[in-house]
C-alpha positions in Angstrom: 4.8 10.8 -2.2 4.3 10.2 1.5 1.6 7.6 2.3 -0.6 8.4 5.2 -2.6 6.1 7.5 -5.3 7.6 9.7 -4.6 7.9 13.4 -7.3 5.4 14.3 -5.3 2.6 12.5 -2.6 2.6 15.2 -1.8 4.3 18.4 1.9 3.3 18.3 4.2 5.0 15.8 7.0 3.1 14.0 10.1 2.5 16.0 13.6 1.1 15.6 12.2 -2.3 16.1 9.9 -1.8 13.1 12.1 -0.1 10.4 10.1 1.0 7.4 6.8 0.5 9.2 4.4 3.5 9.3 2.2 2.2 12.1 2.0 -0.6 14.7 -1.6 -1.7 15.0 -3.4 -0.5 18.1 -5.2 -3.1 20.2 -8.6 -2.1 18.7 -7.4 -2.3 15.1 -5.5 -5.6 15.8 -8.6 -7.3 17.2 -10.7 -6.0 14.3 -8.2 -7.6 11.8 -7.9 -10.8 13.8 -10.3 -12.9 11.8 -9.1 -15.3 9.0 -11.4 -13.8 6.4 -10.5 -10.2 7.3 -6.8 -10.9 7.1 -7.5 -12.6 3.7 -9.5 -9.5 2.5 -6.7 -7.2 3.6 -4.1 -9.3 1.9 -6.1 -9.4 -1.4 -6.5 -5.7 -1.4 -2.8 -5.2 -0.6 -1.6 -7.6 -3.3 -4.1 -6.9 -6.1 -5.4 -3.4 -5.6 -9.0 -2.1 -5.3 -11.9 -4.6 -5.5 -15.6 -4.6 -5.0 -17.3 -6.9 -2.4 -18.4 -9.1 -5.3 -14.9 -9.2 -6.7 -13.5 -10.1 -3.4 -16.1 -12.8 -2.9 -15.2 -14.4 -6.3 -11.5 -14.4 -5.4 -12.0 -15.8 -1.9 -15.0 -18.0 -2.5 -17.4 -16.2 -0.2 -20.7 -14.3 -0.7 -20.6 -10.6 -1.5 -22.7 -10.1 1.6 -20.1 -11.7 3.8 -17.4 -9.6 2.2 -19.4 -6.4 2.8 -19.9 -7.3 6.5 -16.2 -7.8 7.1 -15.2 -4.8 5.0 -17.4 -2.6 7.2 -15.5 -3.9 10.3 -12.1 -3.2 8.6 -13.3 0.3 7.5 -14.3 1.2 11.1 -10.8 0.2 12.2 -9.3 2.4 9.5 -7.7 -0.5 7.7 -9.6 -0.2 4.4 -11.5 2.7 2.8 -13.9 3.2 -0.1 -12.3 4.4 -3.3 -13.7 7.9 -3.9 -15.3 8.5 -7.3 -15.2 4.9 -8.5 -18.2 2.7 -9.0 -21.6 3.1 -10.5 -24.9 3.2 -8.6 -24.6 1.1 -5.5 -21.3 -0.4 -6.5 -18.5 0.3 -4.0 -14.8 -0.2 -4.6 -12.5 -0.8 -1.7 -8.8 -0.4 -1.1 -6.5 -0.9 1.8 -5.6 2.3 3.6 -2.1 3.4 2.5 0.8 2.9 4.8 2.7 -0.1 6.0 1.6 -1.8 9.3 3.0 -4.3 11.8 1.5 -6.2 14.8 2.7 -5.2 18.2 5.7 -6.9 19.7 4.2 -9.9 21.5 6.6 -9.2 24.5 4.5 -6.1 25.2 1.2 -8.0 25.3 0.0 -9.9 28.5 0.4 -13.6 28.2 -2.9 -15.3 27.3 -4.5 -11.9 26.5 -6.9 -11.4 23.7 -4.4 -9.0 22.1 -1.6 -11.6 22.1 -3.9 -14.2 20.7 -5.0 -11.7 18.0 -1.4 -10.9 17.1 -0.6 -14.6 16.7 -3.6 -15.2 14.5 -2.8 -12.3 12.2 0.9 -13.3 11.9 0.0 -16.9 11.3 -2.4 -15.9 8.5 0.2 -13.6 6.9 2.7 -16.5 6.9 0.2 -18.9 5.5 -0.7 -16.4 2.7 3.0 -15.8 1.9 3.6 -19.6 1.5 0.4 -20.1 -0.5 1.3 -17.4 -3.0 4.8 -18.8 -3.5 3.6 -22.4 -3.9 1.0 -21.1 -6.4 3.8 -19.5 -8.4 6.0 -22.6 -8.4 3.1 -24.9 -9.4 1.3 -22.7 -11.9 3.8 -20.0 -13.0 5.3 -21.9 -16.0 1.7 -22.2 -17.4 0.8 -18.6 -16.7 4.0 -16.5 -17.4 6.4 -16.2 -20.3 10.2 -16.4 -20.1 10.4 -12.6 -19.5 8.9 -13.2 -16.0 10.2 -16.7 -15.3 13.8 -15.9 -16.1 13.9 -13.1 -13.5 11.7 -14.4 -10.7 13.9 -15.7 -7.9 13.9 -17.2 -4.4 17.2 -16.9 -2.6 18.5 -18.1 0.8 21.6 -16.3 2.0 23.5 -17.6 5.0 25.6 -15.2 7.0 27.0 -14.8 10.5 26.1 -11.3 11.9 25.9 -9.5 15.1 22.6 -7.8 16.1 23.9 -4.4 14.9 25.2 -5.9 11.6 21.7 -7.4 11.0 20.1 -4.1 11.9 22.2 -2.3 9.3 21.4 -5.0 6.6 17.7 -4.7 7.3 17.9 -0.9 7.2 19.7 -1.0 3.8 17.2 -3.4 2.3 14.3 -1.4 3.6 15.7 1.8 2.0 15.8 0.0 -1.4 12.2 -1.3 -0.9 11.0 2.1 0.1 12.6 3.7 -3.0 10.9 1.2 -5.3 7.6 1.5 -3.5 7.6 5.3 -3.8 8.5 5.0 -7.5 6.0 2.5 -8.7 3.1 2.1 -6.2 1.1 5.1 -7.4 2.2 5.2 -11.0 2.7 1.6 -12.2 4.3 1.1 -15.6 2.4 -0.2 -18.6 2.7 -4.0 -18.7 3.3 -4.3 -15.0 1.7 -7.0 -12.9 1.3 -7.4 -9.1 4.7 -8.6 -7.7 5.3 -9.7 -4.1 8.7 -9.6 -2.4 9.4 -11.5 0.8 12.2 -10.7 3.2 12.8 -12.8 6.3 15.8 -11.8 8.3 16.2 -13.5 11.6 18.7 -15.4 13.8 18.6 -19.2 13.6 17.3 -20.7 16.9 19.6 -23.6 16.9 22.7 -21.6 15.9 25.6 -20.9 18.2 27.3 -17.6 18.9 30.7 -17.1 17.2 33.5 -16.9 19.7 36.3 -14.4 19.5 38.8 -17.1 18.6 36.7 -18.6 15.8 38.2 -18.4 12.2 36.5 -16.3 9.5 33.7 -18.2 7.8 32.6 -17.9 4.2 29.1 -16.8 3.6 27.0 -19.2 1.5 24.1 -18.7 -0.8 21.6 -21.2 -1.9 19.2 -20.9 -4.8 
């Protein structure tokens, strides 16, 4: 099933720089998201599925009124939407709008502009949330999960020497795998499933040196 994101979420389509990304956030959507609580709300809905304002408030430690206020801002930007047909009375359930997103390339944004500052805030909050979730798993996982989960959970660091085109090919292959699993399980989760988060960071090391033509072959290494 193809996931769709409304046009008002982003004015820029995915490109070769954002493989597997459905939309790059427009300036308006980016600035709407650029608030720590809104990034947290978006992240909670992404990771755990639909929630009410009260449910979000309990998870985040904020009032339901505060959650409703920020949800309305995110809704106007097309980033979240009400779940149709769910809820009783005045109860409203919210979900993130389907489709993967990315912040604009900072190189395309004017230095010191509100858009560049917003992009940095959103990326910083995403990185903070990633680290927090993994630290939470390491600290609390053994008390929460049984061996059927603990034996398969993993965090790998793989060290390679690649050219830009080789790295692009690797990212494209990995993205194809992620897309296949996303299409298979996102809408029809299996009985007994739990929210699972997968992180992929693929980037050149700033303090690394370029391999010369005369350099000998180097063996790839993997750390666990």
